[in-house]
N, C-alpha and C positions, 0 to 999 in steps of 0.2 A: 330628789323623788326617788319614791317607793316603787320596788319589782311589780306589786300587785296593787291591783285598780279598784278590782272587784266588781267591774264592769262586764267581766264577762263568766260568772257566776251563775250564769241563770243559760249559758248555752249560745249567746251569740258573741260575737266578736265586729269593732271594728274593721272598716277598709280605709284605704286613703282615701280621700275625699269626703270624708264623716257617713257615710250607711252603714247600717250594723246587717249582721249576716247571721243565719246558724253556724255555729263551728260544725256541721256534717253537711256542709255544702259542698258543694263540687268544686269550687274557686280557694276554700280552707284546706281541701283535701290535697290540690295541686302545689299550695305552696307550703302545705305542711313535709310533703315528701321531698319537695328540694330540699329545704330545712335539713331534714333528715338524711340526704344525699352531703348535705357539705358539711353534717356532721361525723357520718362514715369518710371522706373525704380526710379529715381531721384524724381520725382514728389511723387511715393507711398513712398518713403523713409522718404519725409521730414513729414509722419504726422504718423510715426513709431516711439514708445519709446523705445522699447524693443533690449537692446545692442547685445544680438546675432544677433538678426535677420539682426540688422542693420548691420553689419560684417557683416554677408554671401551676405548682398545688395552691398556692399561697392568690397566684393570678384569677385559677379559675373559683376558690372561693369567693371573694371579692365579687367575681361578676354571676357567681350563686347566689349571693344575696342582691344584685341588681336584679335575674331572674324574679326573685321572689320579691322581689318589693312590687312588680310591674305586674306581677302573674295576683298580686295581692291588690291591684287594682283597675277598680272595671274598666274596660276602655273610653268609655263616653267620660271619665274623670281622668285622661290622663294629659289633658291641657286645662287650665285654669279656665275662667268664665275673661278673661284681658287678652288668653292667647298663649299664655307663656306656659311651658309645657310644667306639669305636676313634678315630675322625678328629673334630677339632675345626670343620670343616666339611662342609658339603655341598651340592652344587647342588638349589636348590626353584623353586619358582614364580617366586620375585621376581628371581633372575637371569636368566628367559625372560621374564618380562613386560618387564624391564630394555631386553633386544634389542630388544624388539618399540615400546619407548618410543622407543630411540634412532632405529629404520627409520622408523617414521612420521613423527620430523620430519625425516628426509634426503628420504625422499619427496614433501614439500611442496616442497621447492627443488631437485629435478631435473623433467626433462620426463618425461609422462608414458609409456610402455614400449609401442612400437609394433613393432619385430621383436626378436629373439634379437640379444644385443651378443657379438660377436665377443670374447674375450677378448684384453686389449690396451689399448692410449691412453698413457698417462706409464707411469713407472716404478712409481708406486703404487702407481695401477690395475691394471698387469699384476703385481705382487706379489700382489696381496689376490686378485683372479682366480685365483691358485695355490694361495692358501692357501685359500680356496673348495672348489677339489675336491681339495685335503689334506682340508679337514674333511669333505668328503661321505666320503671313503677309513676316516678316523674314525669316522663313523657308521656305515656299512657296517660295518667288523671290531664294532662295539658290538654292532650288531642279530649278526651273525655268533655272538660269546660267547654271547649270548642264547639263541642258541637250544639251548645246550649246558647253562650257567650261570647261574642268572639276573642279571639287572642294572637297576637301579632304570631304571625309565620314563623319571624327569629325565634321567639320564643323553645318553637318544639324542635325549630331547629338545630339550634344551639344543643338541648340536649341531647337528640339524636345524634350528632357528631360527640359531644361529650360521650357517650358512652362508648362509642366507638375506641374516644382515644382511653379511657379506663380500662379495656380490652388489651389494646397494644402496650399500654405504659404496667400493667401485670406481668407483659410477656419481657419489658423490657427492664422492670425491675427484676425479674425471676434470674435475668442475665448477669445483668450488674451483679447477683448479690449468687452466684456461681451457683442457684438452684434450678434442677430439672424439672423442667414439664411435664404434666402425664397427660396422655393424649385417651380421647374416645376414639378406636378404629374399632367400627363395628365386627372385623375378624377377626379381633385377638381381644378375648373377656380374661386372659392372665393382668 
């Protein structure tokens, strides 16, 4: 099977369920942002050597493919005519709770937050901050899509929690790598 199909040469793409839409649509924008987020997590992961963190990020990347596949499927196409689910997996509260558990474990190991953290630090932490901001954009694009086409609430909730996780992970990775965090203290510009 060739990677190129030429079916998108006129600015349209196919969705699960067979319909075709403009590549400029809110739906394509949303799952494109999710794909970009996944790639950014891959970049961050390449700068981390802690196996438990790598395992978490691998699971998250898998889950983001699940989020993206659902984001690329109109809600009325989630089930086939025979009532069977079109997608073998969907994001549930289980994946959201998993992120919360991981955050709770990491937060026990970092200093309490006193100021806003400047995005930066070492390479891994910096890439995690970039992934966090892309995650927020992906979340906003799903919220925007939800204004015109229904999106399951779990997808938005997952991305919201994932951006929190990426923030906590950036702090945790800075600690693992003995890299100081930089703070935004509005009372101290130095």
